[in-house]
N, C-alpha and C positions, 0 to 999 in steps of 0.2 A: 453296514446296517444291522449287524447283528447285536450291538449293543448302543448305537445311537438312538437318542430318544426319538420316539415314533412320529412326534409332532415335528421334528426338525428335519425328516427326511424329505429330500428333494430329487427332483428328475436326474440332476446330475449323480446323485448317489446311486440312483438305480441303474445308470450307464456304467458307472464303475464296478459295481457289484456285479453285473452280468458278465462282464469283460474278464472278471477274476474268477467266478465261481460257475462251475458247470452243474449240471443235474446231477443229484447223488443222494446221499443219506440225509443231508441238512438242508438242500435245496430243490423246488420244484418250480417249473415254469409251465403255464397254461396261456393258451392264445385267446381264447374267449370265454365268456361267462358259461356259454353252453356246456363246455367240457367239465365245469365242476359241479353242475347240478345233480343233487342227491350224494355229491362225494364229499362235502366238507366234513361231516364227522369222521370219515375214514381218514382223509389228510391231516386234519387237526390231531386227531387221536394218535395216528402213527408218529407224527413228530413229537408229541409229548411222552409217547412212550420209550423214546429212544433220546437222543441229544437235543432235542429242539431243533428249529430251522425256521425257514422263510420259504413262502410260495407267492410267487407273482403272477397276477392275472393282466395279460395284455402283452405278453413276450411271447414272440416266435422263436423257437429252438430247433436246431437240426438234430433229432435223435441218432443219426447215423455217426455224426462227427462230434455230437454231445458238445453243442456250442450255441451260443446265441445268435441268431440271424439279423433279428431287428425287434424294436420295441414300438410297433404300431398304437399300442394300447387298445382299450375296447370303449364302445360309445357311453356316455355318459348316463349313469343310471342312479336315480336318487334312491336313497337308504340301502344301497347293496352293503355298505359296511354294517350296518345294524341286522341285515339278513343274514349275512355271514357269520357274525356273533350269536345271533340268536338260534342259527341251525346247528352251530356247536354246542351251545348251551342246553339245547333240548335233545340232542342226538348222542350226547356222551355221558357215560356214567363212570367214575365221578365227573361232574361238569368241568370243561375245559373253557375258558374264554380267551381267544386270541386277541393280539392287538391288530387293529386294521387301520389302514392310512390310505386315503385317496390321494394320488399325485397327478396333476394334470401334464399332459404331454404337450412341449411347447409348439406353437405354431399349429395346434390341430383342436378339434373339438373333443378329443379322445382323453382317457385317463388311464393309468395303471393303478391296479389295486396291490396293495402291500400287504400281505398277511404274515404275522410273526408270532410264533408259537414257542414257548419256554419248555425246556425239559421239565417234566411234574415230578415233584416228590411223591405225587398221589398214585403214579403208575402201579399197576396197568389200568388203562382206560379202556372200557369197552363201549361198542355200540351195537345198534340194532337188538333193543331190548337186552343189553347186557349179555349179548351171546358170542359176540365176535370182539376179539382183540387184535389190532394190526400195528405191524411193526415197520421199519423202514428196511428197505433191503438195498438200496443204492444202485438199484437197476433203472436203466432209462426207461425200457418198455413197460417194467413192473415196479414201481417205486415203493410199494407196500404189499406186504403179504401178511395171511394169517399167521399168529404165534402159535407156536407147538406148546405143548405142555411144560416142556424143559425152560422154554423161555419165559412163560409166564410164573413157573415157579422162581426162577431167578428174579424177576422183576419184585415178587413178594419178600424174597430172601435177602435182596440187596438193601432193603430197609433196615433190616436186622445187622447185616454183615456191615454196612457201611458205618454203623456206631462204633462197632468194635474196631475198625480202621481208623476212625477218627480219633479214640481212645488211645491207640497204639501211636499215632502221629503226636499226639500233644503230649504223651507221656515222654516219647524221645525228646520232643523240643524242651520239656520242662527239665529233663534230667541233664540236658545241654546248658540251659538257662542256669541250673543250680550250681554248676561248677564254674561259670562266669560271672553271675548275678549276685554280688552279696552286699545287700544294702546295709545301712547302719542301723542297729536295733531300733525300734519304735519309729523308723522313718517311713512315712505312707509310700506305698508305691502302686502304680497302675500297670493292669495288664488288659490288652485290647485283642482280641482274636476275630478275624473275619474268615468264615470257611464254607463251603457248600453244605446244605443241609444234610444231603447224602453223599460224603466223598467216597464213592466206592470205586473210582478209577481215577488215575493220573489225567489231568487235563492239559499239562504243559510239561515240555522236558526240562531236567534240571540244568542243561546248557543253555537253553533258551532264557531260563530264569537269570542265569549269571550274567547274561548278554545284557538283558533288560538292567539289571540292578547296578552295573558295572558304570551305567551312564547317569544313574540316579543317585547312587551313595558313593562315598567315598572309597579308596583303596583297602579299607578295613574289612571288606567282603570276605567270606571265607566259604569254601565248598564243603557241606555237610551231606550226609545221607538224604538224597530225595530232594536237594535244594541247595539254597545258601544261606548263611547267617551274616549278621553285621554286629559288632559290638563297638560302643561308644563308651569309654570308661572315662574316670575322673580326670581332670586337667588341672594344671596349677591355679587356673583360674574359678574352677569349678570342682572343688575336691570332693563334693557330694554327688557328682554327675554319674549316672548309670542308666544304660539304654541297651537295650538288646532287641534286635530283629530278626525274624526268620521268614522265608518264603519257601513254601513246600509244592513239590511236583502236583500234589492233589488238590492244590488252590487253596491251602491254608496260609493266611497271612498273620503272623503272631509279632506282636509289640509288648515289651515290658519296659516300664520307666519308673525310676526313682523321682518322686515328686519333691519340689522345693516346699519348704515351710516358711511362713512369715512368723516373726516375733515381735509383739509390741511391748516394751517397758518390762520385757523378761517375764511376761506373765503366762502367755497362751501360745502354743503353736497352731497357725492357722493354714489352711490349705486354700489356695487360689482357685477359685472356680475356672478361671480362664484357661488353666492347664488342661482341664478335662476336655475343654472345646478345642485347644491346640492340637492334642495328642489324638484325639477321636477322628478329627478331621484329616491328620497325616495318615493314620491308618487308613482311611476311607480312599484318600488319593492313591497310595500305594496300591490298594486292593483294586482300584479301577485300571491302573496302569497294567497290572497282572491279568486281568480278565480280558481286557482290551487285546493283549497281545494274543491269548490263546482263544479268542471269540467265544469265550464260555457264556453259555444261557443257562439259567437255572434259579433256584431258590438259594439264597445264601443266608446265615445267621451271623450277626454281629453281636458278640458278647464283651461286656466290660467287668473287670473285677477290681475292687479296691481293697486292699490290705493295710493292717497297722493303722486304722482310722479311728480307732475308739477314743473318744474323748476329743477328737480333732474339730476345729471350728472351721467353717466355712466363710470365706470372704471374697470379696470381686475387686481386687486393688487397681486393675485397669480401669473399670468403670469409674470408680471412685476418684482416681487421679484425673479422670478428664471430666468430672462433674457431670455425669450422664447416668442418672438413676433409671435404669431399665431393668433392673433386678428386684424391684418391689423391697421385701423385708430382708433381703440377704445382708443389710448392713447391720442386722439384729445379731450377727454371728451365730448362726444356727450350729448345733452341736450333734456330732454323730454318736449314736449309742451302740454302733456295731463294730465288732473288730473288723469283719469283711463285709464288703456289700457287692452283690452279683446282679447284673442287668443284662439282658439280651433282647433282640428283635429280629424277625425274620423279614426278609423282603426280597424281591427280585433283583438280579444282577443289574437291570436296565435302570432301576430306581436311583441307583447312584449318580447316572448321568444327569437325571432330571433334578434341576435346582430347588424345585418347591418340596419334591418326594425326599430329596436328600435333607433338606432343612427339617421335615418332619421326623425323619429316622434320628437325627441327632436331637431332635427335641423329645423325642420319647424316651431315647437313653437317659438323657440330662435329667429329665423329669423323675425317672426312678432312682437315680443318684441323688437328686436333691431330696427325694422325700425320705431317704435314709439320713439326712441331715436336719431333718425335721422341719423342711420348708414345704409349705401347704400348697403343694401344686395341683390338690384337687379343687381349689378356687380359682374360678376363671379368670380373675384380675392377675392373680400370680403367674397362672399358666402363660397368660398373653405377654406378661414381661419377660417370662423365660424365652419365649418367641423371638421377642424382640431383640433380646440379648443375642441369641443365635444369628438372627439377620445380619446384626450389627457386626458380629465376628465373621460372618462369611461374605460380607460386603467388601 
């Protein structure tokens, strides 16, 4: 339930979650609504200030043995989801808006309230006129407590330190890539990276990454510092093929690929738009697998960089071959006037699980890339056609 789309959570998911997760730093159970009156800002902000988490209302837990006894639910209350969100919005600074889902208890008039909070990149979050900052303790009897000055300073400092960590990780990856990844001159290549916005701590062990990737990729995976790498080099049938993957314990997923170029009548090299969609979607799929494995909640950034694309033209060969004109004026073979193109977008981890939000993420990235190829994505009809093209590819 940490990463499942909130609107897809069912009672069976709650039962499985309660069997697996005792109360702790990331989980809290409440039996009735009275227990949370006046406490929503404290509970929500404490999750946001730490690792994120879930609290369920309508669950009875034994605090001695730290296990769930039953899930009776609470009586139906109209608008309780809006009340919880409004309480968090009004009572926390900077504001935090949790996800809330009402799930009916089978064979009952009761309901369970699911409240999910992401780790926040804006931490620390304060309540009570910005005078108190709470953090999770993991204790059953006292699940949150006031943060001391050292912890508050740490939350501020981690924003700065995490950028240093991110740069160090990417520098290591790029050095390794430089040894293995040697595309031909003037051959366009694509780099896609997904990572936590603030990668200040490991989110998964290197051995867990290896076990995960061993089933997803071929035997070409290799252990590297803090994770694994995968190289797919040239073959007899694809002499220009070059692909490099890396998965890091800090939640960084890195992919670099040499792009194929099309040549008509020996006149111009063209890059096929479909390659962007295929490789971005592949990176997102692997990122989802990694974050599901470690139950990571939080903000992530997906960035895309194109290199060696000056004077390269864009086409959509697949759409043309299928006589489906969903990309508007792309058949005009728009031309790139930049040597490098860089785009990025920030989103929540859970957004990758939601089909509509995932489509929006890919569309935003694609429109930034297409703009560099002189495609008028600011025009509503062109933007709509790009969206249709992405839906077609994702279907």
